[in-house]
C-alpha positions as CSV (number, residue, x, y, z in Angstrom):
1,X,86.3,-26.2,15.8
2,X,84.8,-23.7,18.6
3,X,85.8,-20.3,19.1
4,X,88.0,-21.2,22.2
5,X,90.0,-23.4,20.3
6,X,90.3,-21.0,17.4
7,X,91.4,-18.4,19.8
8,X,94.0,-20.6,21.5
9,X,95.1,-21.9,18.1
10,X,95.7,-18.3,16.9
11,X,97.6,-17.5,20.5
12,X,99.9,-20.8,20.1
13,X,100.7,-19.8,16.3
14,X,101.9,-16.1,17.2
15,X,103.8,-17.7,20.3
16,X,105.6,-20.2,17.8
17,X,106.5,-17.6,15.1
18,X,107.1,-14.6,17.3
19,X,108.2,-15.2,20.7
20,X,111.7,-15.8,19.9
21,X,111.6,-12.1,18.3
22,X,110.0,-10.9,21.5
23,X,112.3,-12.3,23.7
24,X,115.0,-10.8,21.6
25,X,113.3,-7.4,22.0
26,X,112.7,-7.9,25.6
27,X,116.5,-8.6,26.3
28,X,117.6,-4.8,25.9
29,X,116.1,-1.6,27.5
30,X,116.6,0.1,24.0
31,X,114.4,-2.2,22.3
32,X,111.7,-2.2,24.7
33,X,111.6,1.4,24.6
34,X,111.4,1.4,20.7
35,X,108.5,-1.0,20.8
36,X,106.9,1.0,23.5
37,X,107.0,4.1,20.8
38,X,105.7,1.7,18.1
39,X,103.1,0.3,20.1
40,X,101.9,3.7,21.7
41,X,101.7,5.4,18.2
42,X,99.6,2.6,16.9
43,X,97.2,2.6,19.9
44,X,97.1,6.4,19.4
45,X,95.8,5.9,16.0
46,X,93.3,2.8,16.8
47,X,92.2,4.0,20.4
48,X,89.0,5.2,18.9
49,X,88.3,2.5,16.9
50,X,85.4,0.5,18.2
51,X,86.9,-2.8,17.2
52,X,89.4,-2.1,19.9
53,X,87.1,-1.2,22.4
54,X,87.1,-4.9,24.3
55,X,90.9,-4.7,24.4
56,X,91.5,-0.9,25.5
57,X,92.3,-1.9,29.2
58,X,94.4,-4.5,28.4
59,X,96.5,-3.0,26.1
60,X,97.2,0.1,28.3
61,X,97.9,-2.2,31.3
62,X,100.5,-4.0,29.0
63,X,102.3,-0.7,28.0
64,X,102.3,0.5,31.7
65,X,103.8,-2.9,32.8
66,X,106.2,-2.9,30.4
67,X,107.2,1.2,30.9
68,X,107.3,0.4,34.7
69,X,109.6,-2.4,33.9
70,X,111.9,-0.3,31.7
71,X,112.2,2.4,34.1
72,X,113.2,0.1,36.7
73,X,110.2,1.0,38.8
74,X,108.7,-2.3,38.6
75,X,110.6,-5.4,39.5
76,X,107.9,-8.1,39.3
77,X,108.2,-9.3,36.0
78,X,109.6,-12.6,35.2
79,X,111.4,-13.3,31.8
80,X,108.3,-15.4,30.6
81,X,105.8,-12.7,31.7
82,X,107.9,-9.9,30.0
83,X,108.3,-11.9,26.9
84,X,104.6,-12.4,26.3
85,X,103.9,-8.8,27.2
86,X,106.4,-7.9,24.7
87,X,104.9,-10.5,22.5
88,X,101.3,-8.9,22.8
89,X,102.7,-5.3,22.1
90,X,105.1,-6.6,19.2
91,X,102.2,-8.6,17.3
92,X,99.7,-5.6,18.0
93,X,102.5,-3.1,16.3
94,X,103.1,-5.5,13.5
95,X,101.2,-4.3,10.6
96,X,101.7,-7.8,8.7
97,X,100.9,-10.5,11.1
98,X,98.6,-13.7,10.5
99,X,95.8,-11.1,8.9
100,X,97.2,-7.9,7.8
101,X,95.6,-4.8,9.6
102,X,94.8,-3.2,6.3
103,X,92.0,-5.7,6.0
104,X,88.9,-3.8,7.3
105,X,87.9,-5.4,10.8
106,X,89.2,-8.8,9.9
107,X,92.5,-7.4,10.0
108,X,92.4,-6.8,13.6
109,X,90.9,-9.9,14.9
110,X,93.9,-11.6,15.3
111,X,95.5,-8.8,17.3
112,X,92.6,-8.7,19.6
113,X,92.6,-12.3,20.5
114,X,96.6,-12.5,20.8
115,X,96.1,-9.5,23.5
116,X,93.1,-11.4,25.1
117,X,95.0,-14.4,25.3
118,X,98.2,-13.0,26.7
119,X,95.9,-11.1,29.3
120,X,94.2,-14.2,30.5
121,X,97.7,-16.3,30.9
122,X,99.2,-13.4,32.8
123,X,96.3,-12.7,35.2
124,X,98.0,-13.1,38.4
125,X,101.0,-11.0,37.3
126,X,98.6,-8.5,36.0
127,X,96.8,-8.5,39.5
128,X,100.2,-8.0,41.3
129,X,101.0,-5.1,39.0
130,X,97.7,-3.3,39.4
131,X,97.8,-3.8,43.4
132,X,101.4,-2.4,43.1
133,X,100.3,0.7,41.0
134,X,97.5,1.2,43.4
135,X,99.8,1.0,46.7
136,X,102.0,3.6,44.7
137,X,99.0,6.2,44.2
138,X,98.5,6.1,48.3
């Protein structure tokens, strides 16, 4: 099995197992805010970890997108997109996913894979959001 297929397999497994939970979280502002807190705290812990250097940008964009949605500043997210963003942050914040995070290096590979797969699948939504952010700064 090649690397792309392995990554896609991990992403599909994560969706199959955790997407319903992610949609449950996405359904209420309170749960979304709690997820943002958990993901932000974990990101503070790991932001200097070189393993996460490759997904720093993606993770920060996910957090900003969900925060803008929760704060009712950005209305451009479909339920599907919001669900996948939540899935990414939920999976990242979950310490005992497919490969538990306490296993050095390997414990984060699945987290990174899921984050990158979601980023790729939401590329057009992310581009619109970044354009929206840029327009707000002018």
